[in-house]
C-alpha positions in Angstrom: -39.7 52.4 9.1 -39.0 50.8 12.5 -41.7 52.8 14.1 -44.2 51.7 11.5 -43.3 48.1 12.0 -43.6 48.5 15.8 -47.1 50.0 15.4 -48.1 47.4 12.9 -47.0 44.3 14.9 -47.2 45.7 18.4 -44.4 46.2 20.8 -42.5 42.8 21.0 -41.3 43.5 24.5 -44.9 44.1 25.7 -46.0 40.9 23.9 -43.3 38.9 25.7 -44.2 40.4 29.0 -47.9 39.7 28.4 -47.1 36.0 27.6 -45.0 35.7 30.7 -47.8 37.2 32.8 -50.3 34.9 31.2 -48.1 31.8 31.9 -47.6 32.9 35.5 -51.3 33.3 35.9 -51.9 29.9 34.4 -49.4 28.3 36.7 -50.9 30.1 39.7 -54.3 28.8 38.8 -53.0 25.2 38.5 -51.3 25.5 41.9 -54.6 26.8 43.4 -56.5 23.9 41.8 -54.0 21.4 43.1 -54.2 22.8 46.6 -58.0 22.7 46.6 -57.9 19.1 45.3 -55.4 18.2 48.0 -57.6 19.7 50.7 -60.6 17.8 49.5 -58.7 14.5 49.5 -57.2 15.0 53.0 -60.6 15.7 54.6 -62.3 12.5 53.3 -59.8 9.9 54.7 -60.0 11.4 58.1 -63.8 11.2 58.1 -63.6 7.6 56.9 -61.1 6.7 59.7 -63.5 8.1 62.3 -66.4 6.1 60.9 -64.3 2.9 60.7 -63.2 3.3 64.3 -66.7 4.1 65.5 -68.1 0.9 63.7 -65.3 -1.2 65.2 -66.0 0.2 68.7 -69.7 -0.6 68.4 -68.9 -4.1 67.2 -66.5 -4.7 70.2 -69.0 -3.3 72.6 -71.7 -5.6 71.1 -69.5 -8.6 71.6 -68.7 -7.7 75.2 -72.3 -7.0 76.1 -73.4 -10.2 74.4 -70.8 -12.2 76.3 -71.8 -10.6 79.7 -75.5 -11.3 79.3 -75.0 -14.8 77.9 -73.6 -16.0 81.2 
């Protein structure tokens, strides 16, 4: 009888292990997604900082050159 139930509903231990494996894979996938998202966000601010510093340097250089040639 027990063997018949086991065959009918599957092995409960295997089902539990399969659920744990599926949850672990799901968590690993979420961690990978979070890491990729974090990498994308960390690259962008660095590029923006470089652009802002370059624009500020050009503006300061323009003011200095303008002041030198005005006198």
